[in-house]
N, C-alpha and C positions, 0 to 999 in steps of 0.2 A: 536086719541088714538091708533086706529087701526094700523094706519102707523107706529107710533114709535114702538110699540110692535113687528110688522113683520120685521120692518129694523133689531132690536136688536136681533130678534131670528134668521134671516140668517147671520148677522154678527157673532153671536155665534156660529152657526154651522161652518162657515168657519175658526173661530178662534180656535175651538177644533180640526179641521181636521189638521191645519197647526201646532198645539202645539203637537199633538200626532205623526205626521211625524217627526217633529224635535227630540223627545224625543226618539223614536224608532231608528231614524238614529244613534244617539250618541251610541247606544248598538249593532247596526249591524256589521257584518263582510261583508267585500266587496271583490269582486271577479272580476278580469279582465277577459277579453275574452280569453286570452290565459290558464289562470287558468280554467276556465269552460271547455275548450276544452280538458285540459289535464284530468280533473276530469271525463269527460264523456267518455273519451278513457278508463280509469282506471274502472269506476264502471258501466258502460253499461253492462247490463245481454246479451244484443243481442251480443256484441262483445265477451263476457265471452263464450256463446254458440258457436260462430264462432271459438275460440280458441280449443274448444273440438272438433268441426268437423275437424280441421286442424290436431289434433292428432288423430283423428279416422282415417282419410285417410292416415296418415303416418303408423299407425298400419296396415292397409290393404295393403299397399306396401310392408311392411315387411313379412307380411303372403303370399303374393304373390310370393316373392323370394325364399320361402322355397320350392316351386314346382321343383326347380332346382335340388333339392338333392334328395337322394333315399328315398324311404318310407320303414320304418323297422317296422315289426310287430313281436310280440311274442305271443305264443300261448301254452296252456298246458292243460292236462287233466288227471283225474285218474278216474277209474271205477271199481265197484263190482257187477258182475251179479249173479241172483240166480240160474243160470244154466250155462252150456257151450254155448257159442254162436256158436261155431263151433262143430258139432257132426257128427259122422259117424261109420259104422260098418266096420271092418277088416275082410275079409272073409280069414278063415284059411283052407279052404277046399283042397287048393293046397298044403297044407302041409301033408294031409292025416288025417286032424282032423276036423270031422263033425261039427266044431261050428263056430261062428264068435265073433270077440272081438269089444266090443264097445269102441270108443275113444272119448274123448272131449277135447277141446281147448278153449283157451280165456274167462275165466270167470273173471279175474281180470288184472289189469295192469295200467300203468301210461305212459303218452307220453309228450314230451315237442318239441317245435320247434321254429326256430328263422329265419325269412326270411327278404331280403332286395332286393327291386326292384328299379331299375334305369332307368327312362325314358329315352331313346335314341332319338326318334321322336314321336312328340304328336300333328303333324299337325300344329305346331307354335302356339298351344294354351297357352304354358308355356310362350313363348316370349311375345306373344301379350297381354296375361293376364297381365303381368308384366307391360307392356308399358300402358294398361289401368289404372292399379293402380297408377302409376306416373302421369297420367293424371288427375285422380281423387285428388292427391295431388295439382296439379296446380289449378284445379278448386276450391278446398277448399280455397286455398290461394287468388284466385280471389273474391271469395265470401266474404271472410272476408275483404278483402279491400273494396268491395261494400258496406258492412255493416258499416265499419268505415266511409266511406264518408257520409252515410245516418245519422249516428249519429252525425257527425261534421255539417252538413248542419242543423239538428234540433236544436242543441245547438246554433249555429249562430242565427237562426231564432228567437228562443225566447230571446236570449240576446238582439237582436237589438230591438225586441218589448217591451222589459222592457224599454230599454233607450227612445224608442219613446214615451210610456207613461209616463215617468218621465218627458221628454220635454213638452208634453201636459199639465201636472200637473203644471209645472213652468209658462207656458203661462196662464193657468187659475187663478194661485195666481196672477201674474202680473195684469191681468185684474181686479180681485177681488179688489185689493188695488186700482187701478184707479176708479173703480165704487164706493168704500168707500168714496173716497176724492169727487167724484163728488157728492155722496148723501149728504155729508154735506154741500157742497155748494149750492145744490136745497133745501135743508131743510132751510138753512139759508134765501134764497130768499123766500121761502113759508112763514116763521116766520114773515118775513119782509113786507109781503103783496104783493111783486113783482112777485111772481109766483104762479100759481095756485096748489092745492094740487095733480091734477092727474099727474103733471109733477114728483112728488115725487114717485107716484105709478109705472110710467115708469120706474124709476132706479130701484125701488126694484124689479120689474118683471125680470129685465136684471140680478140682483144679484142673484136671485133665479133661473134663468135658469143657470147662472155660477155655483151656488152650485150643481145643479143638474149634470151638465156636469162633475163637479170635482168628484162627487161620482161615476159616471160611470166609469171616467179614473183611479180611485182609485182601484175600484173593478176589472177593467182589468188588472191594473198592479199587484194586487195580484194573480190573477188567472195565468198570464204568469210567475210570480216568482214560483209558484208552479210547472208549466210545466218545466221551466228551472232546478228547484231542482229534478225533477223526472229523466230528462235527463242525470244530471251531478251526481247525488248521494248525492247532498248537504242535511246534516241532520240538519242544523241549523233551528230553528222554525222561525227565521226572519234573512234575509240577504240583501244585495245590491249589485249592480254592480259597479264599480268603473268609469265608463264611465259616465261623467256628461252631456257630450254633444257629437254630432257626429263629427267624425275627418274630416279634410280637404280630400277631395276624388280626387283621380287621375283620369285623363279623361281615358275612356274606352279603348283607344288606347294603354295604358300601358299595358293591359291586352289582347290584342288581339293575337289569335293563329289561323294559316291556318286551315279551316275545315277538310280538310283531314288528317292533322296531329292531330287535336282534336280527330279524330275517331278513329285512331289508338292508341291512349293513353286511350281511354276509356275502364274501366274495362268489361262492358257489351259487347262491340265489342270483347274482347279477349276471353270472355266466349262463345261467338259464333264460334270463331275459334275452341275452344276446344270440343264444341258441333259437330261440324263437324269431328274433329279427332275422336271423341267417337264412332260416327256412322261408320266411316271406320274401326275401330280396331273391332267393334263388327262383321263387315261384314267378316273380316279374322277369327274370332273366329268361326263364323258359318261355314265358308269354312274349317277350321280345324278339326271340330267335324265330317266331313265326309271323311277326309283322314286316310289313315292307321296309326296305333300306333305301335311302337316297343319299348320294354323294355327288358332289361338284368337283371339278379338276381342271388342271391345264397340263400341257405336254409341249415340249420343245423337241423337234426332231431334225437331225442332220445325217445327209447321206451323199454319196457321190457315185450310185450304182449306175447312171445313165452317162458318165463321163465327166460330169462336171457338178460342183458343189450345189447341193439343193438344201435350203432350209426351210422350216414351217413351225408356226405356232398353232396348236391345237386347244380348243375349249371342250370339256368333256362334261357329260352329266350321265348318272348311272343310277337306275331304278331297278331294285329287285324286289318282286313281289311272289313270296311262296305260295303255292296253290294247293298241289296234292300233300303237302307236308301237314296240313291242318288235320288230315284225317287221324294221323297218330298223334299230332299235337294235341288234340282234345283229351285223349288219354293222359297224356304227360301232364297236362293242366290239372286234371282230376287227381292224379298220383300227387302232384305237388301241394295240392290243396288237403289232402289227407295227411301228408308230412307235417302241415302247420298245425292241423289239428292235434296230432300225435305230439308235437312238441309242446303246445299249450297244456295237454293233460299230463304229460311228464314234469312240465313245471310245476303245475298245481299239487300233484302227488309228492313231488320233492319238498315244496314248501311245509306240506302238511307234516311230513317227516322231520323236516328241520324245527317245526315247533316241538313235536316230540322230543327231539334230541335236546334241544334248550331246556324243556321243563325236566327231562332226566338229568342233565348235568347241573342244573340248579338243585335239584334234591340231593344229588351226591356231594355238592358244595356244602350244603348246609349240614348234611350228615358228617362230613368230614370235620367240619368245625366243632360240632357237639362232640364226635370222639376226641377231639383234642381235650376238651374240658373233661371229659370222663377218664382220660388218660393221665391228668394232672391229679384228679383226686385218687386214682389207684396209686400213683407212685406216693403220694402223701400217705395213704393208708398203708402201704409195702414200708415205707421207712419206718412207721410207728410200730408195725408188726415186728419188723426186724430189731427195733430197739427193745421192745418187750421180751421178745423170745432171746435176745442176748443176754439181757438182765436175768432172766428165768433160768437159762443155762448157767450163767456164772454162779446163781444163787443154788443151783444144784436141783432145780424144781421143774425142770424140763430137759427132755432128751436132746441129745445132739442132732438128731433127724430134724426136729422142728426147727433148729437153728438153720440148718442147711436149707431147708424148704423155704424159710424166711428169704435166705439171699436168693434162691432161685426166683420167688415170687417177685422179689425188687428188680431183678434183672428183666423178668418178663414184663413187669410195668414200665419200665423205661423204654424197652424196645417197642411196647405198643404205642407209647407216646412218641417216639422217633417215627414210626410207622404212620401215625395218624398225622404228624406234622408232614411227612412227606406226601401222603394221600392228600391233604389239603391243598399244597403246593401244586401237584398235579391236577387237581379238581379246579382249582382257579384257572390254570392254563388252559384247560378243555372247556371251561365255561366262557372265558373271554374269546376263545377261538369260534365257539358257538353262536356267540352274539355280534362276531364281526369285528371285535377290537384287536 
C-alpha cells in the first residue's frame, strides 16, 4: 500500500511540473540570442554610464580647446567714501599769505575696465593639454567598447546556461517517462508474483531521484532567467529563449586568429598604449610648467575719480620666467620619466600575459570541441547499453539493477553532452574576447 501511494505521489509531482511548464510556455514570449544581445546593448546601465563618460570626455576636449583663445575679463567699481582719500595742505606762504589751504580729492567715483590676454607661449601646456583631452576621449571610447564586450559576454553566458538547463529538463522528462513505463512493467510482475516488492522500490527510488534532479534544474533555470533578464532589461514576468537545442558547432580552426594580431586588436592592449601616451604627455606638461610664458593683451579703462570722465586704451605684454622652481622641477621631470618607463614595462608585461591568455583560451576551445564529440559517442554507447539491458531484463537474463544503472548512465551521458556544448559556447565567447572580436 505504501508503495502504491509513493509511486502515485512522485508521478503526481512530475505530472504537475510538466503541466505547469507546458501551460506557462504557451503564454511566454521568446527571445533569440541576437534579440537578447540587442536588448543588453540598449538597456544595460553599465553601457549607459559608458555613453555618459564618452560625452563627458568630449566636453573636456572642447573645454581644453578654448585655451587657445584670449581670456577676456570685465571689471567695474563704484565707491563713496566718508572722507577724501587723498588730502593735503597747500602752502600759500610763497604768495605772502601766512596760511595753508587744505585740499582733498577722491571721495567718490566709478571705474570700469575690459582686459583681453592672448597666450603666445605657455611652455606647450595648451597644446599638450588638448592632446591629453583627445587622449581622454579615446580612452573613454575604448572603455565603452570594453564594457560592451563584458555585457555581451554576460548575456551569452546566461543565454547558454538557460539553453543548457532546458536540455537537462528534456533529458529528465524523457528519463521520467521511461521510468514510468518501467514502473508499470515491474508492478505487473510484482502483482503476478514473479518479482519481489523490493524491485518496485528500486524503481521508485530512481523516480524520486529523477524528480529531485528536475526540481534542482527547474530552480537553476529560473535563477538564470532572472540573471538574463537583469542583463537585458527584459521586464516580462515570464519569458523563454527560442533556442530549443544547441546548434551545430564549427570547428575551432574556423575562429583561429594569430595571437600577436589578437593582442593588437584587444581593447585592453590599446588602453595600455593610451596609458603610455598619457604618462608621456604628463611629463611634457610638467616640463611646460617650468618654461617661460608669454602673453600679449589689451585693456580699455574708464573712470571719473578726478571729477571728469577719463578713458584710456592700454597695450599689455606679460613675460613670466620661473627661476627657483627649476630646483624642484628637475626632480619632478625625473619622476615623470620613471613613470613613463613604468608604464612601458607594465604594457610589455601585460602583452605577455595576454598572449598566455589567448593561448589558454584557444586550448580550452579545442578541448571543449573534442569533449562534444566524445559526449556524442557516449550517448550512442549509453543508448545501446540501455537497449541491451532492457532486452536482457525482459528476457530474464539480467537483474533490474543493471537496467536502472543503464538509465542512469544514459542520463549522465546526455548531461555531459549538454555540459560540453555549454562549455564550448562559453569557451568560444571567451576566446573571441581574448582576440578582440
